[in-house]
Phi, psi and omega in degrees: 000136180219153177283129182243136177240124183240123180279117181271327179210142178218125177232118190262003180292158180274156183271159174245121183289148175249160186295146177284152177280140180244134178213152177277352178293148179293328181219140177212144181212134181223128179227158171272130184295317185286316184267339185076005184291141174279128178255319176225135176215103176242110181047047185284347182249016177271127177289130181218155173299129183271355185047223187288353174296341178297337180296343174298323177288321175304315180293321181298319178295319177296318180299325178299319180294322178292315180298326181280353180086009180279341177220152172243166181294339182263355177300151182255138180247137183272136179267124178266176178297334179296333182255003181295139184296339179276355173295122183308338180302329187261001180305307182267357190263160175290143187199168170274326185090078184251159180238135180305134179100335178283168174238153176227154179284157175301320180300314180293326177296318180295311180294326176296323177291316185287308189275311184265357182055042187292106176295327178296323178295326179295324177292318178301314180296315183298316182290327177294317188272337184226356180092328178206159179294323180298317178292327180294326179298333175292322175295321177299317181296315180297318179298316181300314182293324179296332179271000182085015177272093192275346186254332188298141174226158189224131178251340175201178184262355187256335185093001174301149185312125179202133184299340180270355177275097183218130177215157175259160178296323179298316183286332172295324177292321176301316179296318178297316177304316181297315182297316182294318186276326189264347180230062185298334180280338184258333183303322180304341178296336181290346178271002181294121183275327182221143177222120178252111179284130187252014184234038177296142184250004178220152179297322180298316180294323178297317177295317180298319185293338180296332183250007180234082180227345189266141179297136177292342180279090183287348177298330179300334184264347189241344183234114175302135180096343178290133183218020177165177011234297190205144175252172175202157179199133167223156181299320182280322186269346182080198183265149176215158179205137165252123187225157174216147177217148176237112184234126180059032180082000182248129182254133172243152175236126180238148177226132174231137175215151181071036179268122183266055176275182184263346186194172174294333176294318178294323177298315180298322179296322179291320178292320177300319178298319179295312181294317180295328174299315180300318180290325184279330187264342185227165175214164179255148172227123178264120181274319184220150175243160178307135181097342177294140177279113181261323179204154173247114188252126177300147180239125181278129183062030179266150177289338168246153186288339184206172179231146179271130177263131177223196180229161184270333177217162185308136176266107189236143173239152177252128184227156175297141180297328184278356181238338180060228183265012178305132176077008182264137169226147182241129184240144168251130183235128182198164175277143182224113000272169174269142177283137175283153003274158174236128181254150177306129180094349177298141173285123185234008179168200178208155175243135187228136172249134178235148174234116183052040177086354181256131181294132179239348177197149179209142178207153178285144167271136181234156181286130179275339182220164179265136175236112181280162180280141178293158175288169185306314182298321179296325179289325177297314178300319180298317180296320179297317181296323178293315182301319184265007176068030180268124179289000000 
C-alpha cells in the first residue's frame, strides 16, 4: 500500500494581488461559507471580550437540546430572581424585562435573545439546562471544544463583563458556521427584525416594551441578503458583530470586534463595508459536486477491483476576481490500494486545492459504493496471482 497523489488540475500562471481591506475595528474576520476561505483576517486570533455575541454559544447549546428532542419551542421556562428585571444586574443591560415566577416559552426566549439581546433570557435558559449559570458555562466550554474552538472561555451566558468571557473573531466565525449549517430549521429566526413580547407581568415592563422591539442588528435593515446573526456592545470593549449574508447564492460570514463607533447603525455600516468587499474582491469556483467521480481507487481483497471516490458537498474555492484560477492546482490524495471492505460514505482520502503552494481548501474523499471483502478462497487466488505477477 502506498500514498498516491494525483493532480486533477494545474494552472501555472502567476497571481495578481488585490488590495487589503481596511477597518477601524481592532479585529475583523471574513470567510466564505462554502469554501471556508479567509478573505480578511485582522488580528483574528486575539482573545477579546465578545459582549453579547457570546449569546450565540448560549443559543447553540439550547439548539442542541431542541434538536435532540429534549425541548420543544412551546415548552415553558421558569424565571428565577436572578433573571428578574428588578435585579440591579439588568438595569443598564439589554433584557426582555421578566419577572421572577413567570414562565416564558422556549420560542420567546430564543427571539428575546436574538432580537432584544436579552441577558435575562440567557439566565433563564442556563438555569433550565444546567441548574445554574455557572454550571451552564461548563456546557458552553465543552461545546466550544467540540467545535474546535480551542481558545474561547466563558464566565457567564449573557456576555456581561467578566474576565473569563474571551473569544477570538475566528472562533466566533466557526460558531456562526456551525449554527447556520447544523440548525437549518432554527437559523431563519436570526433574520427576525422585530419581536414584541406579549407576556409582560408589570406595568413598568409593558411601558418599556413598547419601545424595545427592534433587532439591534441594523444590517438586517440595510443590506439585502443579510440574515443574521448577533451584535454586542460594552463601554470598554466597544461594538462587535457576527453577521452573515447570502447574495447571488453565495454566503459570507463576517466578524467585527472592538469597533469604536457611535451606534449600532455605525457598526452595521462597517459590517456592510466588510461583506461588500468580500463580494466585490473575490468569487467562488466549484470544481466538483457530490456524486462526481473524482478517482477510481483499487481495492485489495475486494469483490470488485476498485471503488469510486467522490465528495459529500461541493468542493469550492474562493479566488480573487482579478486573478481567477491562476496558480491553482487541485490534488487527490489516497492510499493505493485500499483494504477491503469499503463501505459507502467511508472516508478514503482527501481532495486539496493549493494556490501558489499554499492550501486554500480541503475536503474528504468518500466512497461512492460499497466493496465487500472477498471470501477466503478468493484471497488465496489473489495471493497466487500476485506471486506469479499475473494481472
